[in-house]
C-alpha positions as CSV (number, residue, x, y, z in Angstrom):
1,M,-6.9,-112.4,245.9
2,E,-6.8,-111.7,242.1
3,T,-3.7,-110.3,240.6
4,S,-4.4,-107.4,238.3
5,K,-3.5,-108.1,234.7
6,P,-1.9,-105.4,232.6
7,P,-4.4,-103.6,230.4
8,R,-4.8,-105.2,226.9
9,R,-4.4,-103.2,223.7
10,R,-7.3,-103.9,221.4
11,S,-6.5,-101.5,218.6
12,P,-4.9,-102.6,215.4
13,G,-1.2,-102.0,214.8
14,Y,-1.6,-99.1,212.4
15,V,-3.6,-97.2,215.1
16,R,-0.9,-98.0,217.7
17,E,1.7,-96.4,215.4
18,W,0.0,-93.0,215.3
19,S,1.1,-90.3,217.6
20,S,-1.3,-89.2,220.4
21,P,-2.0,-85.8,218.7
22,A,-2.9,-87.5,215.5
23,L,-5.2,-89.9,217.3
24,H,-6.9,-87.0,219.1
25,A,-7.3,-85.1,215.8
26,V,-8.9,-88.0,214.0
27,A,-11.2,-88.9,217.0
28,M,-12.3,-85.3,217.5
29,R,-13.1,-84.9,213.8
30,M,-15.1,-88.1,213.8
31,N,-16.9,-87.0,217.0
32,R,-17.8,-83.7,215.4
33,D,-19.0,-85.5,212.2
34,R,-21.3,-87.7,214.4
35,T,-23.4,-84.7,215.3
36,S,-24.4,-84.0,211.7
37,A,-24.7,-87.6,210.3
38,D,-24.3,-91.2,211.4
39,L,-20.9,-92.7,211.0
40,T,-20.6,-95.9,208.9
41,E,-20.0,-99.2,210.6
42,H,-16.3,-99.0,209.6
43,Q,-16.0,-95.5,210.9
44,E,-17.6,-96.5,214.2
45,W,-15.1,-99.4,214.5
46,L,-12.2,-97.1,213.8
47,Y,-13.4,-94.5,216.3
48,D,-13.8,-97.2,219.0
49,A,-10.3,-98.5,218.2
50,I,-8.8,-94.9,218.5
51,V,-10.6,-94.3,221.8
52,S,-9.4,-97.6,223.2
53,E,-5.8,-96.8,222.3
54,L,-6.1,-93.4,223.9
55,E,-7.5,-94.9,227.1
56,Y,-4.7,-97.5,227.1
57,R,-2.0,-94.8,226.7
58,R,-3.5,-92.8,229.5
59,R,-3.4,-95.8,231.8
60,R,0.2,-96.4,230.9
61,T,1.5,-92.8,231.3
62,R,3.8,-92.2,234.2
63,P,4.0,-89.9,236.0
64,V,0.2,-89.7,236.1
65,W,0.0,-85.9,236.0
66,R,1.4,-86.0,232.5
67,A,-1.5,-88.1,231.2
68,C,-4.2,-86.4,229.0
69,A,-7.4,-85.8,230.8
70,C,-9.8,-85.1,227.9
71,F,-13.1,-86.8,227.4
72,L,-11.6,-89.2,224.9
73,C,-8.8,-90.5,227.1
74,I,-10.8,-91.0,230.3
75,P,-13.4,-93.8,230.0
76,P,-16.9,-93.1,231.5
77,F,-16.7,-96.0,233.9
78,E,-14.0,-98.0,235.5
């Protein structure tokens, strides 16, 4: 039987330091901007890092009912 490893954080340190509301604000803005124009490669990387951090924070939140349930924090597949 495999032991489950704790989830890894893949986002850079400066993204980890941001508050959750700030991460949500930036990600929502970038998501809205995606509808009108393509994001640059660097913007896509930052967006992915932010979403990864939000998913990590959701998995680590206890009690679980306090965790955010928006589309950014819940990954599409386990």
